[in-house]
C-alpha positions as CSV (number, residue, x, y, z in Angstrom):
1,X,71.6,178.3,169.3
2,X,74.7,180.2,170.8
3,X,77.9,178.4,171.5
4,X,81.2,180.4,172.5
5,X,84.5,179.3,171.1
6,X,87.6,181.0,172.1
7,X,91.0,181.4,170.6
8,X,93.9,183.7,169.9
9,X,93.4,187.4,169.0
10,X,94.4,188.6,165.6
11,X,95.4,192.2,164.4
12,X,92.8,194.5,163.0
13,X,93.4,195.5,159.3
14,X,91.6,198.0,157.1
15,X,89.5,196.9,154.1
16,X,87.6,198.9,151.7
17,X,84.5,200.0,153.6
18,X,84.6,197.6,156.4
19,X,87.5,196.1,158.6
20,X,88.9,192.7,158.9
21,X,87.9,192.1,162.5
22,X,90.0,190.9,165.4
23,X,89.1,187.3,166.0
24,X,89.1,186.1,169.6
25,X,86.1,184.0,169.7
26,X,83.2,182.9,167.5
27,X,79.5,182.6,168.8
28,X,77.1,180.5,166.8
29,X,74.0,182.4,166.0
30,X,72.1,180.2,163.6
31,X,72.2,177.3,161.2
32,X,70.3,177.1,158.0
33,X,69.8,173.9,155.9
34,X,68.9,174.3,152.2
35,X,66.5,171.6,150.9
36,X,68.1,168.9,148.9
37,X,68.2,169.4,145.2
38,X,66.5,172.8,145.5
39,X,66.0,174.1,142.0
40,X,67.0,177.5,140.9
41,X,66.7,179.2,137.4
42,X,67.1,175.8,135.8
43,X,69.9,174.5,137.9
44,X,70.3,172.4,141.1
45,X,71.5,173.9,144.3
46,X,74.3,171.9,145.8
47,X,78.0,171.4,145.7
48,X,78.6,174.8,147.4
49,X,82.3,174.7,148.1
50,X,83.3,178.4,148.4
51,X,81.7,181.5,149.7
52,X,82.6,185.3,149.8
53,X,80.7,188.5,150.9
54,X,80.4,191.6,148.8
55,X,80.0,194.5,151.4
56,X,79.0,197.0,148.8
57,X,76.3,195.0,147.1
58,X,75.4,193.2,150.4
59,X,75.4,189.8,148.6
60,X,77.3,186.6,148.8
61,X,79.1,184.8,146.0
62,X,78.9,180.9,146.2
63,X,80.9,178.7,143.8
64,X,79.5,175.4,142.8
65,X,81.8,172.3,142.3
66,X,79.6,170.8,139.7
67,X,82.1,169.6,137.1
68,X,79.5,170.5,134.3
69,X,77.8,167.1,134.9
70,X,74.3,168.2,136.2
71,X,74.5,171.8,134.7
72,X,77.5,173.9,133.4
73,X,80.1,175.0,136.0
74,X,78.6,178.1,137.7
75,X,78.4,180.3,140.7
76,X,75.5,181.7,142.5
77,X,74.7,185.0,144.4
78,X,72.6,184.9,147.6
79,X,71.2,186.8,150.6
80,X,71.7,185.2,153.9
81,X,69.8,186.5,156.9
82,X,72.0,187.5,159.8
83,X,71.4,186.6,162.6
84,X,68.1,185.2,161.5
85,X,65.1,183.5,163.0
86,X,63.1,180.4,162.5
87,X,61.1,181.8,159.6
88,X,64.2,183.0,157.7
89,X,65.8,181.2,154.8
90,X,68.7,181.6,152.4
91,X,67.6,183.3,149.2
92,X,69.5,182.6,146.0
93,X,69.3,185.6,143.7
94,X,71.2,184.7,140.5
95,X,73.2,182.1,138.8
96,X,76.1,182.7,136.4
97,X,78.0,180.2,134.2
98,X,81.7,180.1,134.2
99,X,83.2,180.6,130.7
100,X,86.0,178.8,129.1
101,X,88.6,180.7,127.0
102,X,86.4,180.4,124.0
103,X,83.8,182.3,125.7
104,X,81.5,179.2,126.0
105,X,80.4,177.4,129.0
106,X,82.5,174.4,130.1
107,X,81.4,171.2,128.5
108,X,80.7,168.0,130.5
109,X,84.1,166.4,129.4
110,X,86.7,165.7,132.2
111,X,89.5,166.7,129.7
112,X,88.2,170.3,129.8
113,X,85.7,170.8,132.6
114,X,87.1,172.4,135.8
115,X,86.6,171.3,139.4
116,X,85.6,174.8,141.0
117,X,86.4,175.0,144.7
118,X,87.1,178.5,145.9
119,X,85.9,182.0,144.9
120,X,86.7,185.6,146.3
121,X,85.4,188.9,145.3
122,X,88.1,191.7,145.0
123,X,86.6,195.0,146.0
124,X,89.7,196.8,144.6
125,X,89.1,195.7,141.1
126,X,85.4,194.6,141.0
127,X,86.4,191.2,139.6
128,X,86.2,187.7,140.9
129,X,89.0,185.0,141.2
130,X,88.2,181.4,141.5
131,X,90.2,178.2,141.6
132,X,89.9,174.8,140.0
133,X,91.4,171.5,141.3
134,X,91.7,170.2,137.6
135,X,91.6,166.5,137.1
136,X,94.0,163.5,137.2
137,X,92.8,160.2,136.2
138,X,95.3,157.4,135.4
139,X,93.8,154.3,133.9
140,X,94.3,151.6,131.1
141,X,91.6,153.3,129.3
142,X,93.4,156.4,128.9
143,X,94.9,159.2,131.1
144,X,93.2,162.4,131.8
145,X,95.5,165.3,133.0
146,X,93.7,168.7,133.5
147,X,96.0,171.1,135.4
148,X,94.5,173.1,138.3
149,X,94.1,176.8,137.7
150,X,93.4,180.2,139.1
151,X,91.2,182.4,137.0
152,X,90.1,186.0,137.0
153,X,86.6,186.7,135.7
154,X,84.1,189.5,135.6
155,X,80.5,189.3,137.1
156,X,79.2,187.8,134.0
157,X,81.5,184.7,134.2
158,X,83.8,185.9,131.3
159,X,87.4,184.9,131.6
160,X,89.7,187.8,131.9
161,X,93.0,186.3,132.8
162,X,94.7,183.4,134.7
163,X,97.6,183.2,137.1
164,X,100.7,181.2,136.3
165,X,101.0,178.0,138.3
166,X,104.4,177.0,139.7
167,X,105.8,173.9,138.1
168,X,105.4,171.8,141.2
169,X,101.5,172.0,140.8
170,X,101.2,170.6,137.3
171,X,99.4,167.3,136.9
172,X,101.6,164.3,135.9
173,X,101.2,160.7,134.9
174,X,103.8,159.6,137.5
175,X,103.2,160.0,141.2
176,X,104.6,163.5,141.2
177,X,103.0,166.8,141.8
178,X,99.5,167.3,143.3
179,X,97.1,164.4,144.1
180,X,93.7,164.2,142.4
181,X,91.1,166.2,144.2
182,X,93.6,167.7,146.5
183,X,94.9,170.8,144.9
184,X,93.7,174.6,145.0
185,X,90.8,174.3,147.6
186,X,91.0,177.9,149.2
187,X,92.2,181.3,148.3
188,X,92.0,184.9,149.7
189,X,93.4,188.4,149.5
190,X,95.0,190.7,151.9
191,X,92.9,193.7,152.8
192,X,95.0,196.1,150.6
193,X,94.7,194.1,147.6
194,X,98.4,193.4,147.4
195,X,98.7,189.7,147.9
196,X,96.8,186.6,147.3
197,X,97.1,183.3,149.1
198,X,96.2,179.9,147.6
199,X,96.1,176.7,149.7
200,X,96.4,173.0,148.6
201,X,94.1,170.6,150.1
202,X,96.5,167.7,150.5
203,X,100.2,167.1,150.3
204,X,101.8,166.8,146.9
205,X,103.4,163.3,146.2
206,X,106.9,164.7,147.0
207,X,105.9,166.3,150.2
208,X,104.7,163.1,151.9
209,X,101.8,160.9,152.6
210,X,98.3,162.0,153.0
211,X,97.1,162.7,156.5
212,X,96.7,159.4,158.5
213,X,95.3,158.5,161.8
214,X,98.4,159.3,163.7
215,X,100.3,161.1,161.1
216,X,102.7,163.9,162.0
217,X,104.3,164.4,158.5
218,X,101.5,165.5,156.3
219,X,102.7,169.0,155.0
220,X,100.7,170.9,152.4
221,X,101.8,174.2,150.8
222,X,100.3,177.7,150.9
223,X,101.2,179.8,147.9
224,X,101.5,183.6,148.0
225,X,101.0,185.6,144.9
226,X,101.8,189.3,144.4
227,X,98.7,190.7,142.7
228,X,100.7,193.5,141.2
229,X,102.9,191.4,139.2
230,X,100.4,188.4,139.2
231,X,103.3,186.0,140.1
232,X,103.9,183.6,142.8
233,X,106.5,184.9,145.4
234,X,106.7,182.4,148.2
235,X,105.4,179.1,149.5
236,X,104.9,178.0,153.0
237,X,104.6,174.6,154.7
238,X,101.6,173.9,156.9
239,X,101.3,170.7,158.9
240,X,97.9,169.0,158.8
241,X,96.3,167.5,161.9
242,X,95.8,163.7,161.7
243,X,92.5,162.2,160.5
244,X,90.0,162.8,163.4
245,X,88.3,159.2,163.5
246,X,88.9,155.7,162.3
247,X,86.6,154.8,159.4
248,X,84.3,151.9,159.4
249,X,85.6,149.4,158.3
250,X,89.3,150.4,159.2
251,X,90.3,150.1,155.6
252,X,87.6,152.5,154.2
253,X,88.2,156.0,153.0
254,X,89.4,158.7,155.2
255,X,90.9,162.1,154.6
256,X,91.9,165.4,156.2
257,X,92.9,168.5,154.4
258,X,92.5,172.2,154.0
259,X,89.1,173.1,152.8
260,X,89.4,176.9,152.8
261,X,91.5,179.8,154.0
262,X,90.6,183.4,155.1
263,X,93.3,186.1,154.9
264,X,93.5,188.3,158.1
265,X,96.8,190.0,157.1
266,X,100.1,189.4,155.1
267,X,101.4,187.4,158.0
268,X,98.3,185.7,159.4
269,X,95.5,183.5,158.0
270,X,92.5,181.5,159.2
271,X,92.9,177.9,157.9
272,X,89.9,175.4,157.9
273,X,90.7,171.7,158.1
274,X,88.0,169.2,157.2
275,X,88.4,165.5,158.3
276,X,86.0,162.8,157.0
277,X,86.0,159.1,157.7
278,X,83.6,156.6,156.0
279,X,81.1,155.4,158.6
280,X,81.3,158.5,160.8
281,X,78.3,160.8,160.2
282,X,79.8,164.1,161.3
283,X,82.7,165.8,159.6
284,X,85.3,167.2,161.9
285,X,85.8,170.8,161.1
286,X,88.6,172.8,162.8
287,X,89.6,176.4,162.3
288,X,93.1,177.4,163.0
289,X,95.0,180.7,163.2
290,X,98.0,180.3,161.1
291,X,101.1,182.6,161.6
292,X,103.5,183.0,158.7
293,X,106.1,185.5,160.0
294,X,108.8,183.0,161.0
295,X,107.8,180.3,158.4
296,X,110.4,179.4,155.7
297,X,109.9,180.2,152.1
298,X,109.9,176.6,150.6
299,X,109.2,177.5,147.1
300,X,112.6,176.0,145.9
301,X,112.3,172.9,148.2
302,X,111.5,169.8,146.0
303,X,110.3,167.7,148.9
304,X,109.0,168.5,152.3
305,X,109.4,164.8,153.3
306,X,113.0,164.3,152.5
307,X,114.2,167.6,154.1
308,X,113.4,169.1,157.5
309,X,115.4,172.1,156.9
310,X,112.4,174.5,157.1
311,X,110.3,176.2,159.7
312,X,106.6,175.5,159.2
313,X,103.6,177.8,159.7
314,X,102.7,178.0,163.3
315,X,99.0,177.3,163.9
316,X,96.7,177.4,167.0
317,X,93.1,176.3,167.2
318,X,90.4,178.8,167.2
319,X,87.2,176.7,166.6
320,X,86.3,173.0,166.6
321,X,82.7,172.4,165.3
322,X,82.4,169.4,167.5
323,X,81.5,171.7,170.4
324,X,78.4,172.9,168.5
325,X,76.4,169.8,169.3
326,X,74.7,169.8,165.9
327,X,75.1,167.7,162.8
328,X,78.1,169.1,160.8
329,X,78.4,168.2,157.2
330,X,81.2,168.8,154.6
331,X,82.1,172.5,155.4
332,X,84.2,173.8,152.6
333,X,83.8,177.6,152.6
334,X,84.1,180.5,155.1
335,X,83.8,184.4,154.8
336,X,83.4,187.4,157.0
337,X,79.8,188.7,156.6
338,X,78.2,192.0,157.5
339,X,78.4,193.9,160.6
340,X,75.8,193.0,163.3
341,X,73.6,195.4,165.1
342,X,75.9,195.4,168.1
343,X,78.9,196.5,165.9
344,X,80.6,193.0,165.7
345,X,81.2,191.4,162.5
346,X,79.5,188.1,161.3
347,X,81.3,185.1,159.8
348,X,79.6,182.5,157.5
349,X,80.5,178.9,156.7
350,X,78.9,176.8,154.0
351,X,78.9,173.0,153.6
352,X,79.0,171.1,150.2
353,X,76.4,168.4,150.1
354,X,78.2,166.6,147.1
355,X,74.6,166.5,145.6
356,X,74.1,163.5,147.9
357,X,70.6,163.1,149.5
358,X,72.4,161.8,152.6
359,X,74.2,165.0,153.1
360,X,73.0,168.7,153.7
361,X,73.9,172.1,152.3
362,X,74.4,173.9,155.6
363,X,75.0,177.5,156.5
364,X,76.6,178.3,159.9
365,X,76.2,182.0,161.1
366,X,78.7,183.1,163.8
367,X,79.3,186.4,165.6
368,X,83.0,187.4,165.7
369,X,83.7,188.6,169.3
């Protein structure tokens, strides 16, 4: 399967032993589907919501968003054939349990269990950084407030450190701060290891409504961290596209948000938006090039809804999965992969099947041209 999708060109930046490629188009090479509930080393494969590639070890890291309900919160390593053929398959090579501050695995308790969503390997430190969306349940039976988080771990899953979270992103009983299941969905580093960007999935309550079918005011925030000081240094407003399709029925669940980001430089990111509507089989997956150089730092802006005194991130469409003419599920992770035999870099996307037999764990392999 080969589909060519064109977009803007981005600058080439040097990384450790490979380069962050210039992205002008993506050509689909192959699609893999992992069997539902495939077992591996006492765990159930599914819920794969983040992916990153380790160029030195030539393996992929895949974080699972199981909130310790099926098995303890965890991540996998895998080998993914590129470009692949009909007889190839994704090979999972190890599973590692994420550890809490006490050194134990996370228990199946919503007060403490994380909601893992993104993971990146830092080649400058040899450590992994992962994010959790936390939990926010407000009910007459009792409230559960579990703040989102960003954590640094070693390859054994042992917690080494965490990053401070700006006050605007702590969970609250009132309709303030982040929404449930709409927080730290994506993260990535600049090639020199100096900065980290973290993306929200949906708008904070103060920043406006969730994306609607004709909405033009749904702004989320991108947070920039200085990895030397480990502190947040800026925030940028990013406008979401509307939800792609009406749900069936009209009042049913629908959503559009950022499911992952990939850092090209300090001023340029790839941003993946994922739109889903009940009753519509395919998810609508769009990848945008986001340019930050003229965007306003909004870290001191209380509400992106009540003020328009800011310049948002500029974005341009690079890829729309609808043009692939294949079933596209809940794609939540993306990473650059190895260099292909022709010298071009590969790019890999992964879909989270939500452990649902009606959904698929999918891998899409592209050539970066």
